[in-house]
C-alpha positions in Angstrom: 18.9 15.8 -57.4 21.8 17.5 -55.7 19.6 19.9 -53.7 17.1 17.3 -52.3 17.2 17.1 -48.6 16.5 13.8 -47.0 14.5 13.7 -43.8 16.3 11.4 -41.4 14.4 10.4 -38.2 16.1 11.5 -35.1 17.4 9.0 -32.6 14.5 9.7 -30.3 11.9 9.1 -33.1 13.6 5.8 -33.9 13.4 4.7 -30.3 9.7 5.7 -30.1 9.1 3.4 -33.1 11.1 0.6 -31.6 9.2 0.9 -28.3 5.8 0.9 -30.2 6.7 -2.3 -32.0 8.3 -4.1 -29.1 6.0 -2.9 -26.3 2.8 -2.1 -28.2 0.7 -4.4 -26.0 2.2 -3.0 -22.8 1.5 0.5 -23.9 -2.2 -0.3 -24.5 -2.4 -2.1 -21.1 -0.8 0.9 -19.2 -3.1 3.3 -21.0 -6.1 1.4 -19.8 -4.7 1.3 -16.2 -4.0 5.1 -16.3 -7.5 5.8 -17.7 -9.2 3.8 -14.9 -10.2 6.6 -12.5 -11.3 4.1 -9.8 -7.8 2.6 -9.7 -5.8 5.9 -10.2 -7.9 8.9 -9.1 -7.3 12.1 -11.1 -5.5 14.1 -8.5 -3.7 11.2 -6.9 -0.3 11.9 -5.3 0.3 8.3 -4.4 3.8 7.4 -5.3 2.7 4.1 -6.9 0.3 5.9 -9.2 2.9 8.4 -10.1 5.3 5.5 -10.9 2.7 3.9 -13.2 2.3 7.2 -15.1 6.1 7.7 -15.3 6.6 4.2 -16.8 3.9 4.8 -19.4 5.5 8.1 -20.3 8.9 6.5 -20.5 7.8 3.9 -23.0 5.8 6.3 -25.3 8.4 9.0 -24.9 11.2 6.9 -26.5 13.3 6.1 -23.5 15.4 2.9 -23.8 13.6 0.3 -21.7 15.8 -1.6 -19.3 15.1 -5.2 -18.1 14.3 -3.8 -14.7 11.8 -1.3 -16.2 10.2 -4.1 -18.3 9.7 -6.3 -15.2 8.2 -3.3 -13.3 5.6 -2.8 -16.1 4.8 -6.5 -16.0 4.3 -6.3 -12.2 2.0 -3.2 -12.7 -0.2 -5.1 -15.1 -0.3 -8.2 -12.9 -1.3 -6.1 -9.9 -4.0 -4.4 -11.9 -5.4 -7.7 -13.1 -5.6 -8.8 -9.4 -7.4 -5.6 -8.6 -10.0 -6.4 -11.2 -10.6 -9.8 -9.7 -13.8 -9.6 -7.5 -12.6 -12.4 -5.2 -9.3 -10.5 -4.6 -11.2 -7.3 -3.7 -13.5 -9.2 -1.3 -10.5 -10.9 0.5 -8.7 -7.5 0.7 -11.8 -5.8 2.2 -12.4 -8.7 4.6 -8.7 -8.5 5.8 -9.0 -4.7 6.2 -12.2 -4.9 8.2 -10.9 -7.7 10.4 -7.6 -5.9 11.0 -9.3 -2.6 11.9 -11.6 -4.5 14.4 -8.5 -5.9 16.0 -6.8 -2.5 16.2 -9.9 -1.1 17.8 -9.8 -3.9 20.4 -6.2 -3.1 21.2 -7.1 0.6 21.5 -9.8 -0.3 24.0 -7.4 -2.4 26.0 -4.9 0.4 26.0 -7.5 2.8 27.4 -8.5 0.3 30.1 -5.0 -0.1 31.3 -4.7 3.4 32.8 -1.2 4.1 31.5 0.2 7.6 31.7 -1.0 10.1 29.1 2.3 10.4 27.3 2.5 6.6 27.0 -1.1 6.4 25.7 -0.5 9.1 23.1 2.7 7.3 21.9 0.9 4.0 21.5 -2.1 5.6 19.9 0.1 7.3 17.4 1.6 4.0 16.5 -1.8 2.3 16.2 -3.2 5.2 14.1 -0.2 4.8 11.7 -0.8 1.1 11.4 -4.5 1.7 10.8 -3.7 4.3 8.0 -1.4 1.7 6.4 -4.1 -1.0 6.5 -6.5 1.4 4.7 -4.0 2.5 2.1 -2.1 -0.8 1.4 -4.4 -3.4 2.7 -1.6 -5.3 4.4 0.9 -5.4 7.3 4.4 -6.7 7.6 5.3 -9.5 9.8 7.2 -7.2 12.2 4.1 -4.9 12.5 1.9 -7.9 13.3 4.4 -9.1 15.9 4.5 -5.6 17.4 0.7 -5.5 17.6 0.5 -9.0 19.2 3.2 -8.0 21.7 1.2 -4.8 22.6 -2.0 -6.8 23.0 -0.3 -9.4 25.3 1.2 -6.6 27.4 -2.1 -4.9 27.8 -3.9 -8.2 28.7 -1.2 -9.0 31.3 -1.6 -5.5 32.9 -5.4 -5.9 33.0 -5.1 -9.3 34.7 -2.7 -7.9 37.2 -5.1 -5.1 38.0 -8.0 -7.5 38.4 -5.9 -9.6 40.8 -5.0 -6.6 42.9 -8.7 -5.5 43.1 -9.7 -9.0 44.3 -6.9 -9.0 46.9 -7.9 -5.5 48.2 -11.6 -6.6 48.5 -10.6 -9.7 50.5 -8.4 -7.6 52.8 -11.3 -5.3 53.6 -13.5 -8.2 54.8 
C-alpha cells in the first residue's frame, strides 16, 4: 500500500463542483439564454451579450462567485424572462415606433427651420444617435427626452417667428 497514489482533486476542480451544486439552476438558465439565437445572435458583439457569456463561463469554469456576480446573473435571468413575455415585447415595440415617429417629426421641423448646414448636420447627428439607441436599447434617459423636447420647442418657436415675419411682410406690401 505504500506505492499507491491518491488522486486529489485540484482546487479548480473542487470549485467547479461547488459551483455546480450551489448554482446548478442558474447554470441551466444561463445555458438556455445563451442557446436562444433570437435573444443572442451567433456573431453578436453586443457588450451585454458578451457579459452573459462571460458570466456563464465564470460559473462553469470554477471561478469563485462573488455576491455582485450572483446578483448580476439574477438580473440577467429576470431580464430574459421579461423578454419572453409577449406583452413586454408589444409595449417595447410600441414605445420604439412612437419614439421613432416623434424623432422623424423633429427632423422635419429642423429641415423647415432653414438653419445653417453645419447646425443641421450637428443636430441630425444627435437625432440619429438617439434613433440608434432607441432601436438597440428600446429606451431613452430622462436627459435625452428633455433635450429632444427642448429641440422641438426651439424649432416650433423659430417656425412661428418665421410665419409672423411672412405675415408682416405681406401686409407691408399691400
